[in-house]
C-alpha positions in Angstrom: -5.6 -2.3 -17.4 -2.8 -4.5 -18.5 -4.4 -7.4 -16.7 -7.3 -7.4 -19.1 -5.2 -6.9 -22.2 -3.0 -9.8 -21.3 -5.8 -12.4 -21.3 -5.3 -13.4 -24.9 -1.7 -14.1 -24.1 -2.7 -16.0 -21.0 -5.1 -18.3 -23.0 -2.3 -19.0 -25.5 0.1 -20.0 -22.7 -2.3 -22.0 -20.5 -2.0 -25.3 -22.3 1.8 -25.2 -22.5 2.2 -24.2 -18.9 -0.2 -26.9 -17.7 1.5 -29.6 -19.7 4.9 -28.6 -18.5 3.9 -28.3 -14.9 2.5 -31.8 -15.0 5.7 -33.4 -16.4 8.0 -32.8 -13.4 9.6 -29.7 -14.8 11.3 -27.3 -12.4 10.0 -23.8 -11.9 12.7 -22.4 -14.1 12.2 -24.9 -16.9 8.4 -24.2 -17.0 8.9 -20.5 -17.1 11.7 -20.7 -19.6 9.5 -22.8 -21.9 6.6 -20.5 -21.6 8.1 -17.0 -21.6 11.9 -17.7 -21.9 12.4 -14.9 -19.4 12.3 -16.0 -15.8 15.3 -16.6 -13.6 16.3 -19.0 -11.1 17.5 -19.1 -7.7 14.9 -18.1 -5.2 15.8 -17.1 -1.6 17.7 -19.5 0.5 16.1 -19.3 3.8 14.2 -21.0 6.4 14.1 -24.5 7.6 11.1 -25.6 9.7 13.2 -28.2 11.5 11.2 -27.9 14.7 7.8 -29.4 14.9 5.3 -28.0 17.4 2.1 -29.3 18.8 -0.7 -27.5 17.2 -3.8 -26.3 19.0 -6.7 -28.6 19.2 -8.8 -25.9 17.9 -9.7 -26.9 14.3 -9.1 -24.4 11.5 -12.1 -22.9 9.8 -13.8 -25.1 7.2 -15.5 -22.1 5.8 -15.4 -22.2 2.0 -13.4 -19.6 0.0 -15.3 -16.8 -1.5 -13.6 -17.2 -4.9 -16.2 -17.4 -7.7 -16.3 -20.5 -9.9 -15.4 -18.4 -12.9 -13.2 -15.5 -12.1 -14.0 -12.1 -13.5 -10.7 -10.3 -13.3 -12.2 -7.0 -14.1 -14.4 -7.0 -11.0 -12.5 -9.0 -8.3 -11.3 -7.1 -5.2 -7.8 -5.8 -5.4 -5.6 -7.4 -2.8 -3.4 -4.4 -1.9 -6.6 -2.3 -1.3 -8.2 -5.0 0.8 -5.1 -5.5 3.0 -4.7 -1.7 3.4 -8.4 -1.5 4.5 -8.2 -4.4 6.9 -4.7 -4.0 8.3 -3.5 -0.5 7.3 -0.3 -1.9 5.8 1.4 -2.7 2.6 0.9 -5.9 0.6 4.0 -7.1 -1.1 5.5 -9.9 -3.1 9.0 -11.1 -3.9 10.4 -11.2 -7.5 13.8 -12.4 -8.7 15.9 -12.5 -11.8 14.0 -11.9 -15.0 10.6 -12.4 -13.5 9.7 -8.7 -14.0 10.2 -9.2 -17.8 7.4 -11.7 -17.8 4.3 -9.6 -18.7 2.0 -11.8 -16.6 4.2 -11.5 -13.5 4.6 -7.7 -14.1 0.8 -7.5 -14.4 0.3 -9.3 -11.1 2.8 -7.1 -9.3 1.4 -3.8 -10.6 -2.3 -4.7 -10.3 -2.4 -6.5 -6.9 0.6 -5.4 -4.8 2.1 -2.1 -3.7 5.5 -3.4 -2.5 8.2 -5.6 -3.8 11.2 -7.4 -2.3 14.0 -8.3 -4.7 14.6 -12.0 -4.0 18.3 -12.1 -4.7 19.6 -9.0 -6.4 20.5 -7.0 -3.3 22.2 -9.8 -1.5 26.0 -9.7 -1.1 26.9 -12.3 -3.7 24.8 -10.5 -6.3 26.5 -7.2 -5.6 29.9 -8.7 -6.2 28.6 -10.0 -9.5 28.3 -13.6 -8.2 32.1 -13.9 -8.0 31.7 -16.3 -5.1 34.9 -18.2 -5.7 37.3 -15.3 -5.8 37.2 -11.5 -5.3 36.3 -9.7 -8.5 39.0 -7.2 -8.0 39.6 -4.4 -5.5 39.7 -0.6 -5.3 40.7 1.9 -2.7 38.0 3.5 -0.6 38.1 6.2 2.1 36.5 5.3 5.5 36.7 7.6 8.5 39.9 9.3 7.2 41.6 6.0 6.4 42.2 4.4 3.0 41.1 0.8 2.8 41.1 -1.8 0.1 37.6 -3.0 -0.8 36.1 -5.3 -3.4 34.5 -4.0 -6.6 30.7 -3.9 -6.5 28.2 -4.3 -9.3 24.7 -2.9 -9.1 23.5 -3.8 -12.6 21.1 -6.7 -11.7 19.3 -4.8 -9.0 19.2 -1.5 -11.0 17.7 -3.3 -14.0 14.7 -4.3 -11.8 14.6 -1.0 -9.9 14.6 1.0 -13.1 11.5 -0.8 -14.3 9.7 -0.1 -11.0 10.9 3.5 -10.9 9.5 4.1 -14.4 6.2 2.6 -13.3 6.1 5.0 -10.3 6.8 8.0 -12.5 4.0 7.0 -14.9 1.6 6.0 -12.1 2.2 8.5 -9.2 -1.0 7.5 -7.5 -0.3 3.8 -7.7 3.4 3.5 -6.7 5.3 0.4 -5.8 7.7 0.6 -2.9 10.8 -1.7 -2.4 12.2 -3.6 0.6 16.0 -3.9 0.7 17.1 -7.5 1.3 19.7 -8.0 2.8 22.9 -6.3 4.2 24.3 -8.9 6.6 23.7 -12.7 6.1 25.8 -15.8 6.7 24.5 -17.2 3.5 25.2 -15.8 0.0 28.1 -13.8 1.4 31.3 -15.1 -0.3 33.8 -16.7 2.0 36.7 -14.6 0.7 35.1 -11.5 2.2 36.3 -12.6 5.6 39.9 -13.2 4.8 43.2 -11.4 4.4 43.5 -9.9 0.9 40.0 -11.2 0.1 41.6 -14.6 -0.5 39.8 -17.5 1.3 43.1 -19.5 1.3 44.7 -16.9 3.6 43.9 -16.3 7.3 40.8 -14.7 8.6 41.0 -11.0 9.3 40.7 -9.7 12.8 37.6 -7.9 14.2 38.9 -4.4 13.6 39.5 -5.1 10.0 36.2 -6.8 9.7 34.4 -3.8 11.3 35.9 -1.6 8.6 34.7 -3.9 5.8 31.3 -4.1 7.4 30.9 -0.4 7.8 32.2 0.3 4.3 29.8 -2.2 2.8 26.7 -1.0 4.6 27.6 2.7 3.9 28.2 2.0 0.2 25.1 0.0 -0.4 22.8 2.3 1.5 24.3 5.4 0.0 24.1 4.1 -3.5 20.4 3.2 -3.2 19.0 5.6 -0.6 21.5 8.4 -0.4 20.5 12.0 -1.1 22.0 11.9 -4.6 20.6 8.5 -5.5 17.8 8.4 -8.1 16.3 5.5 -6.0 16.2 7.3 -2.7 12.4 7.6 -2.6 11.9 4.0 -3.8 12.8 2.1 -0.6 10.6 1.9 2.5 12.9 -0.3 4.6 15.9 -2.7 4.6 16.7 -6.0 6.3 19.9 -5.2 8.1 20.6 -8.7 9.5 19.1 -12.0 8.4 18.8 -15.4 10.1 21.5 -14.9 12.8 19.9 -17.3 15.3 20.4 -21.0 15.2 17.7 -23.6 14.9 16.7 -25.5 18.0 19.6 -24.5 20.3 18.4 -21.2 21.7 21.7 -19.5 20.7 23.2 -17.3 17.9 24.1 -19.1 14.7 27.8 -20.1 15.0 30.5 -21.4 12.6 29.6 -24.9 13.7 25.9 -25.0 13.0 26.4 -27.8 10.5 29.6 -29.8 11.3 29.5 -31.4 7.8 29.6 -28.0 6.0 33.3 -26.8 5.8 34.0 -23.1 6.2 36.2 -23.4 3.1 33.0 -23.5 0.9 32.6 -20.5 -1.3 29.3 -19.7 0.4 27.5 -21.3 3.3 24.1 -22.7 4.0 24.2 -23.1 7.7 27.6 -22.0 9.2 28.4 -18.4 9.9 31.8 -16.9 9.1 30.5 -13.7 10.7 30.5 -15.6 14.0 33.9 -17.2 13.2 35.5 -13.8 13.1 33.6 -12.2 16.0 32.7 -15.1 18.3 29.8 -13.0 19.6 26.9 -10.9 18.5 29.1 -7.8 18.1 28.7 -7.9 14.3 24.9 -7.8 14.7 25.1 -4.7 17.0 27.6 -3.0 14.7 25.6 -3.7 11.6 22.6 -1.9 13.1 24.8 0.9 14.3 26.3 1.4 10.8 22.8 1.1 9.2 21.5 3.8 11.6 24.5 6.0 10.7 24.1 5.9 6.9 20.4 5.2 6.4 18.0 8.2 6.0 15.7 8.6 9.0 12.7 7.6 6.8 14.2 4.2 5.9 13.0 1.5 8.4 15.6 -1.0 9.6 14.7 -4.7 10.3 15.9 -8.0 11.7 14.5 -11.0 9.7 14.3 -14.7 10.5 12.5 -18.0 9.9 11.2 -20.7 12.2 10.3 -17.7 14.2 7.4 -19.3 16.0 9.2 -22.2 17.5 9.7 -21.9 21.2 13.5 -22.1 21.5 14.3 -20.0 18.5 11.7 -17.4 19.3 13.3 -16.8 22.7 16.7 -16.5 21.1 15.4 -14.0 18.6 13.8 -12.0 21.4 17.2 -11.9 23.1 18.8 -10.6 19.9 16.1 -7.9 19.4 16.6 -6.8 23.0 20.4 -6.5 22.5 19.9 -4.3 19.5 17.3 -2.3 21.3 19.5 -1.8 24.3 22.2 -0.3 22.1 19.9 2.3 20.5 21.1 5.8 20.1 21.6 8.7 17.7 23.0 8.0 14.2 26.7 7.5 14.4 26.4 6.5 18.0 23.8 3.8 18.5 21.5 1.3 16.8 18.0 1.7 15.4 15.5 -1.2 14.8 12.0 -0.5 13.5 10.4 -4.0 13.2 10.9 -7.7 13.4 10.5 -9.5 10.1 8.7 -12.8 10.6 9.4 -14.7 7.4 6.3 -16.8 7.5 7.5 -20.0 5.7 4.8 -22.2 7.2 3.2 -25.5 6.4 -0.4 -26.8 6.7 -0.1 -27.5 10.4 2.8 -25.5 11.8 2.8 -23.1 13.5 -0.5 -23.5 15.3 -2.4 -20.2 15.5 -1.6 -19.9 19.2 2.2 -20.2 18.5 1.9 -17.4 15.8 -0.1 -15.3 18.3 2.5 -15.7 21.0 5.4 -15.0 18.7 3.8 -11.7 17.6 3.2 -10.7 21.2 6.8 -11.4 22.2 8.4 -9.5 19.3 6.1 -6.6 19.6 6.9 -6.3 23.2 10.5 -5.5 22.3 10.2 -3.6 19.0 6.5 -2.7 18.6 6.2 -3.5 14.9 6.2 -6.9 13.2 5.9 -7.9 9.6 5.3 -11.1 7.7 8.1 -10.9 5.1 8.3 -14.1 3.1 4.8 -15.6 3.3 4.2 -19.0 1.7 2.7 -22.4 2.8 4.0 -25.8 1.9 1.5 -28.3 0.6 0.8 -31.6 2.2 2.9 -34.6 1.2 -0.2 -36.3 -0.1 -0.6 -33.5 -2.8 0.6 -34.7 -6.2 -0.1 -31.7 -8.3 -2.7 -33.4 -10.4 -5.8 -31.6 -11.6 -7.9 -34.0 -9.5 -6.0 -33.0 -6.3 -5.8 -29.3 -6.9 -9.3 -28.2 -5.8 -9.0 -29.9 -2.4 -5.5 -28.7 -1.8 -6.3 -25.2 -2.9 -9.3 -25.1 -0.5 -7.3 -26.4 2.4 -4.6 -23.9 1.6 -7.1 -21.1 1.6 -8.4 -22.2 5.0 -4.9 -22.4 6.4 -4.2 -18.8 5.1 -7.5 -17.7 6.6 -6.6 -18.9 10.1 -3.1 -17.2 9.9 -4.6 -14.0 8.6 -7.2 -14.0 11.3 -4.4 -14.0 13.9 -2.6 -11.2 12.1 -5.7 -9.1 12.1 -6.6 -9.9 15.7 -3.1 -9.1 16.9 -3.0 -5.8 14.9 -6.0 -4.6 16.9 -4.2 -5.0 20.2 -2.5 -2.0 22.0 1.2 -1.7 21.3 1.2 -4.3 18.5 1.4 -3.1 14.9 1.6 -5.5 11.9 3.1 -3.1 9.3 3.5 -5.3 6.3 2.6 -8.6 4.6 4.9 -9.9 1.8 4.3 -13.1 -0.1 7.5 -14.9 -1.2 6.7 -15.0 -4.9 3.8 -14.4 -7.3 2.7 -17.6 -9.2 3.0 -21.1 -7.8 5.3 -22.5 -10.5 7.9 -19.7 -9.8 8.1 -20.5 -6.1 11.5 -21.4 -4.6 9.7 -24.3 -2.9 9.3 -26.1 -6.3 13.1 -26.8 -6.4 15.4 -28.5 -3.9 17.3 -26.2 -1.6 19.7 -27.3 1.1 19.9 -23.8 2.5 17.7 -22.6 5.4 14.5 -24.6 4.9 13.7 -24.9 1.3 11.8 -27.9 0.0 13.2 -31.3 -0.9 12.1 -31.0 -4.6 10.3 -34.3 -4.3 6.8 -32.9 -4.0 4.8 -30.3 -6.1 3.9 -27.2 -4.3 1.0 -24.6 -4.5 2.2 -22.1 -1.8 1.1 -18.7 -3.3 -2.0 -16.8 -4.3 -1.8 -17.3 -8.1 -1.6 -20.6 -10.0 0.6 -21.6 -12.8 -1.7 -19.8 -15.2 -1.3 -16.6 -13.3 -4.9 -16.8 -12.1 -6.0 -16.0 -8.5 -6.6 -19.1 -6.4 -9.1 -19.4 -3.5 -6.3 -18.3 -1.1 -6.2 -14.9 -2.9 -9.8 -14.2 -1.8 -8.8 -14.7 1.8 -6.9 -11.4 1.6 -8.8 -9.7 -1.2 -12.2 -9.0 0.3 -15.0 -6.7 -0.6 
């Protein structure tokens, strides 16, 4: 097993990683110093702007089952434990060059059976990060009409997918499946995509023109990666069709005025939606699911994905969105299809309370049946300073917090008409988490506090939280 062979490398890296992580280095700086291979920008998502009252029921103080000295050759394997307990996949997110890091690759292939590409299938990546201006156009045929479309680049995603594909070919009994993320999103979609001649200094296009661009884009991406002639067609199990289309705290769809201080002239947006600016309704959401249903193979699941999904106001608005998509269901080429609600799961040590999580699962399952935790991580307390003295206590509290949330997932999964069909953690090792750096998009961290949100530490070793999910 590569995990065992890599231990000598791990020992050589431990001191360097520990020193760097204790000197205020960012995740990218630490990884660059240790392996010189890991990339940058992790997912912009999810602001937990709304605080809820938590239940008076105290979380379990049961101690983690992690042994004092971890024997990697004999610990339970997380993907097997989750499959046994939940009957679903256990995944993680990776971005940039993280798969080139042998320790990350070992974690992925040993402990998980599903992967989400953190950035490489988002719209800005597929136009080669030409966010300021269109990278050039070509002619494309759509429904008997020739339209002008931007050039797409698949190289970043394909580099990662080729590595996974090779693994699957060499390990047919231990395959890793991929979640596509994401087709339609207000963020990381260049502003020029919504304008005449793909020039953000010109007028916005009308809805008819935007519908053509939307259908072309969804058709092109899904056909390239999941079409009958694609070498990746058996690699994907599902795809996020629309991401984060509901506003925080207002009980409405996300509009072009979500953040009045954020101009629509920005190359990309953190809060405001140019999709809404063009349509002024949820029409683009319904159309996105129609086009995805038209071009996706029947075996590819289609999802809606959002954060702050357990807060009362936003939860009700998400339910309304899901119902609207569900009401438009029909055959491919005619209606929509939605297979699950993606609950991102960017939580902290107190919110959501277990009763809020339970209620959200119940509500979403009542509409779509299946729910998934798609970007699981937990922010540390602000009293955590990342020191060796503070780590044991924070790790244990983190494990207890994960244990409570996992208990809810397992309990809900046993109920009739509720299926938890996947659990994906948003990263692998703590120092690579997007929460280590400042992000003003969605609900990233401030960058002021160290974080330990994942199941593996900065030395790529399993933490007590790992053993919440990996049970004998």
